[in-house]
C-alpha positions in Angstrom: 46.2 -52.3 2.1 45.1 -55.8 0.9 45.1 -56.4 -2.8 41.4 -57.4 -2.7 40.4 -54.0 -1.5 42.3 -52.4 -4.4 40.6 -54.7 -6.9 37.2 -53.8 -5.4 38.1 -50.1 -5.7 38.8 -50.4 -9.4 35.5 -52.2 -9.9 33.7 -49.4 -8.1 35.6 -46.8 -10.2 34.6 -48.7 -13.4 30.9 -48.7 -12.2 31.1 -44.9 -11.7 32.9 -44.1 -14.9 31.1 -41.7 -17.1 29.2 -43.1 -20.1 28.9 -41.6 -23.5 26.5 -38.7 -23.8 23.4 -39.3 -25.8 22.2 -35.7 -25.5 24.2 -32.6 -24.6 22.9 -29.9 -22.5 23.3 -26.8 -24.8 23.0 -23.1 -24.2 19.4 -21.9 -24.3 18.0 -18.9 -26.0 19.0 -16.6 -23.2 22.6 -17.7 -23.5 22.5 -17.4 -27.3 21.1 -13.9 -26.9 23.9 -13.0 -24.4 26.6 -14.4 -26.8 25.1 -12.4 -29.6 25.0 -9.1 -27.7 28.6 -9.7 -26.5 29.7 -10.5 -30.1 28.0 -7.4 -31.5 29.3 -5.1 -28.7 32.9 -6.3 -29.2 32.6 -6.1 -33.0 31.5 -2.5 -32.8 34.2 -1.8 -30.3 36.8 -3.2 -32.6 35.7 -1.1 -35.5 35.6 2.0 -33.3 39.2 1.3 -32.1 40.4 0.9 -35.7 38.8 4.2 -36.7 40.3 5.9 -33.6 43.8 4.5 -34.4 43.6 5.8 -38.0 43.0 9.4 -36.8 45.3 9.3 -33.7 48.8 10.7 -33.4 51.7 8.3 -33.2 52.0 8.5 -29.4 48.3 7.5 -28.8 48.1 5.1 -31.7 49.8 2.3 -29.7 47.0 2.4 -27.2 44.3 2.1 -29.9 46.2 -0.8 -31.6 46.4 -2.7 -28.3 42.7 -2.1 -27.7 41.9 -3.2 -31.2 43.7 -6.5 -30.7 42.0 -7.0 -27.4 38.5 -6.4 -28.8 39.3 -8.3 -32.0 40.4 -11.5 -30.2 37.4 -11.3 -27.9 35.1 -10.8 -31.0 36.4 -13.9 -32.6 36.1 -15.8 -29.4 32.5 -14.8 -29.0 31.8 -15.6 -32.6 33.3 -19.1 -32.1 31.1 -19.7 -29.1 28.0 -18.3 -30.9 28.6 -20.4 -34.0 29.1 -23.6 -32.0 32.8 -24.0 -32.7 34.4 -23.0 -29.4 33.1 -25.7 -27.1 33.3 -29.4 -26.2 31.2 -31.8 -24.1 32.4 -32.5 -20.6 31.4 -34.9 -17.8 27.7 -34.5 -17.2 27.0 -34.0 -20.9 27.4 -30.2 -20.6 29.0 -27.6 -22.9 32.4 -26.4 -21.9 33.3 -23.2 -23.8 37.1 -23.5 -24.1 37.2 -20.5 -26.5 36.6 -18.2 -23.5 39.8 -19.5 -21.9 41.8 -19.2 -25.1 40.5 -15.6 -25.3 41.6 -14.9 -21.7 45.1 -16.4 -22.4 45.6 -14.0 -25.2 43.8 -10.8 -24.1 44.9 -10.7 -20.4 48.6 -10.0 -21.3 47.4 -7.4 -23.8 45.2 -5.8 -21.1 48.2 -5.7 -18.7 50.4 -4.2 -21.5 47.8 -1.6 -22.2 47.4 -0.6 -18.5 51.2 -0.6 -18.1 51.6 1.7 -21.1 48.9 4.1 -19.8 50.5 4.1 -16.4 53.9 4.9 -18.0 55.7 1.9 -16.6 58.9 0.6 -18.1 58.8 -2.6 -20.2 60.6 -4.7 -17.6 57.9 -4.0 -15.0 55.2 -4.7 -17.6 56.9 -8.0 -18.7 57.2 -9.0 -15.0 53.5 -8.4 -14.4 52.5 -10.3 -17.6 54.7 -13.2 -16.5 53.2 -13.3 -13.1 49.7 -13.2 -14.5 50.4 -15.9 -17.1 51.9 -18.3 -14.6 48.5 -19.6 -13.3 47.3 -20.2 -16.8 50.1 -22.8 -17.5 
């Protein structure tokens, strides 16, 4: 490929390069309402799981603790998104809620652990499934 064509391509790429955002397209009132409902539902679920764990026997307590951590992390994630701390602007001047993906990175292995414990699987199988699930995240 001639060098002149490469130089022309870089000039075209520079012309198409994104410019700084002057305004950011933010979540509207419907989105804020959905985030609020999600946050409240998860907060109530976290409190219920803590109360259930306090009154459960030792064998069942591990399930409630796992569910408490799942709901608790998701609660903080939704609070971060709701309070405007869990996002950044991306190309096209839109909000990108990275807190949701951090939440998934933490809670998905916990969900698999919880399901594995309920199913009565050994820890090697549970760890293998968690590892297989976490691979695409990296």
